[in-house]
N, C-alpha and C positions, 0 to 999 in steps of 0.2 A: 541525908539519910542513906544515900547510895553508898557512901564510904562506910558507914556503920554496918550496913548489910554485908559489905565485902569483908569487913573485919570479922564479923560473926561467921561468915563462910570460911574464912581462913582459920579461925579457931576450930571449927568443926572439922575442916580438912586436916589440921594438925593432930587432932584427937584420933581421927581415922588413920592417919599416917602412923601414929604411935601404936595403934592397935595392930596395923598391918606388920609393922616392924617386929612387934612382939610375937606375932603369929607366924613369922618366917617369910614374909613377903620379900621381894627383890629390893634391897636397900638403894641401889643406884636409881631405880625408877622413882622411888619415893622421894629421894633427894632432889632429883630433877624437877619433879612436880612441885615440890615445896619451894624451890628457887624461883620457878615461874610465878607462883602465887606471890612470893615476896616482892618480885620485880613489879608485878601488877599493883601491889599495895603501895610501893614507893611512888609509882606514877600517879596513883590516885592521891597520895599525900601532896605531891607537887601541885596537882590540879587544885586541891583544896587550898593550899597556900596562896596560889595565884588568885583564887576567888576571894579569899580573905583580904588580900592586898587591894584588890579592886573594890571590894565593899568598904574598906577603910577610906580609900580615896573618895568614893562617892559620898560617904558620910561627912568627910571633911568639907567637900564642896557644898553639900546641903547645909551644913552648919554655917558656912561663910555666907551663903545666900540668905539664910534665915536671919543672920546678924545684920546684913545689909538692909533687909526688909524692915527689921525692927528699928534700925537707925532712921530709915526713911520715914516710917510711920511716926516716930517720935518727933521728927522735925517738920512734919506735914503742916502743922498749925501755923508755921511761919510764912506760908505761901497763901495767896489769895487768888481765887479765880476771878478774872475781870474781863469785861468787854471794853476795849479801848475806844476812844472817840473815832478812831479810824475803822472800827468794826471788827478788828482782830480780837479773837478770844485767846487769852494767854493766862498763865499763872505769873503773879508778880510778887517780888520780895523787895521790900523797901530797906534802905539803909545799908547796903553792902559796901558803899564807898566810905570815905573818911570825912568827918567834919560836916560843914554846911554844904559841901559840894556832893554829898551822897545822892545818887540817883537810883531810881528803882531798876531792878534787873528783871528782865522778862524771860520766862521759860515756856517752851512749847507745851501746850495743853495736852496734845495727843501723846507725846512721850511721857509727860508727867503722870498721866493716868496709867501708864505702863510701868510706873515706878522708876523712871529714868529722868534725871534732871539735865535737860539739854538747854543751854543758854542760847537764846535767839541771837543770831549774828547779823549785823547790818552789812548789806552788800551794795546798796544804792542810796547813799545819803542825798537828801534833798532839803528844800526849804519847807519847813512845817511838818514834813513826813519823811520817813526813811523806809526804803524797801529792805526787807529782812528775810532770813530763811533759818530753818532749823538744820543744823549739820547732821543730825541723826536720821530724820525722816524726810528731809528736803521740803517740808511744808513752807509756804511763803506767808509773810505777814507785812502789814504796813504799820509802822510804829510812829507815834507822834514825837516831835522834837521841839526844842525851844529856839530854833534858828529863825523863826518869824515867817509867817505865811504871806506870800505875795508882796513882800517889801520891794519897792521899786526905787531905783536910784534916780533922783531928780537932779538934773544938771542946771545950775544957775546960769542964766543968760549973761549975767555980769562977768562971770569967770571966762566965758568963751568969747567975749567981745574983743579981747586983747589979741586975738589971733588973726 
């Protein structure tokens, strides 16, 4: 509205300038004042253009975020909140692998609630359980694995007698 007010002021000034010019006012003074007003108007128009460009960029970013949110919400039903046997609370999605070897993929529950899908990464593999972390928020987890818990290697006495 500031710009419209200035345009209205410029129109009123132009009308007053024309009246002064017709009444015998100093033409040089009128022209100088009119040029100053036009320069101010140009500066205001540049400011408005910059604001419009900024608003368009913000609108584009908001539309992108809205589309991402809509996509996330439409796929949310494919994830299940579970408490693993190790006690870790995660979101799980089954069948992301191929064929019979497909294993569940675990996602950080904290990040998932913030609409970010962060796949939990194993950093300390072990027997029966893996230490894991979220690369987004650094939360830690213990994930079960199928490597066998507590399997011990039994050496046969018959095999060692030959030494």
